N, C-alpha and C positions, 0 to 999 in steps of 0.2 A: 697354406700357412707359412711356407717357406718363402714364397713370393713375397708376402706381406712383411715378413722378418726382413728379408733383403731390402725391400723398399724402405723400412723404418731406418735401418742402418744407413742407407744411403742418403736419405733426407737428412738425418742427424748429422751425417759426415759433411754434407754440404753446408750446414749451418756451422759446423766446426770450422771448415775450410774458410768460409766467407767472413767469419768471425776473426780468425788469423790474419787474413788479408786486411780487414779494416783495421785492426788494431796496429798492424804494421804501417798503415798510412796516417796513424793519428788519430783514428776514431777512438770512442771509449765503449765499453761494454755497458748495456742497458739493464742486463740481468744482475739484481743485487747479489745473487748467490755467488757470482764470479769476482765481484768488485769491479770498479771502473776501468782498471788497467792490469788484468790478470797476467801472471807469467804463463808462458806456454805450457809448463809443467802443471800448473793448476788448472788451466783451461782443458786440457787433455785428460787430466785425471778425473775431474769432476764430470766432464761429458762421457768419458769412458765407463765410469761407475754407473751413471744414470741410464746409459744405453744398455749395458750389462743387466742392470736390474730390471728394466722394462723388458727386455728380451726374456729374462729368467721367469719373471711373473706371467708373461704371456705364454711361455712354453709350458709352465705349470698347470696355468688355467685351462689349455688346450688338452693336456695329457690327462687331466682330471674330469674331462667331460664338458667343461665350460668353453666350447668353441666360440660362441657369439662374444663371450666377455674377452677372450683371447684376441680375437679380430678387432673389436672395438679399442682395446688397449693399443694395439700396434696401428690402427688407423688414426687414433689421436697422436701417437708419436710421429706418424708420417706427416700429418697436418701441421704440427708444431715445429717440426724440423724444416720443412718446405716453406713455411710461412716466415720463419726467422731467416733462413737463407734469402729469401726474396726481399725481405726488409733489409738486412745487411748490403744486397747488391744496390739497393736504391740510396743508400747514404753516401 
């Protein structure tokens, strides 16, 4: 569980980092939650909140005996973060 949590945080962090780089190079954000040109404060606040919420939900599910659900939540977060980071690097 700890390894999956770390992988989720790293993949979401990679999305955040590549988004930051893209924005600094004149690209725009495609996720409507952030807006086309979000400030770094907004970017970090929303991403930090969503990562914290996902981690807390997965942790709670794991601790209440729903280990498969917890792992599924983390794998989804890993896939979304890694996919977004890969997309960002191709832009």
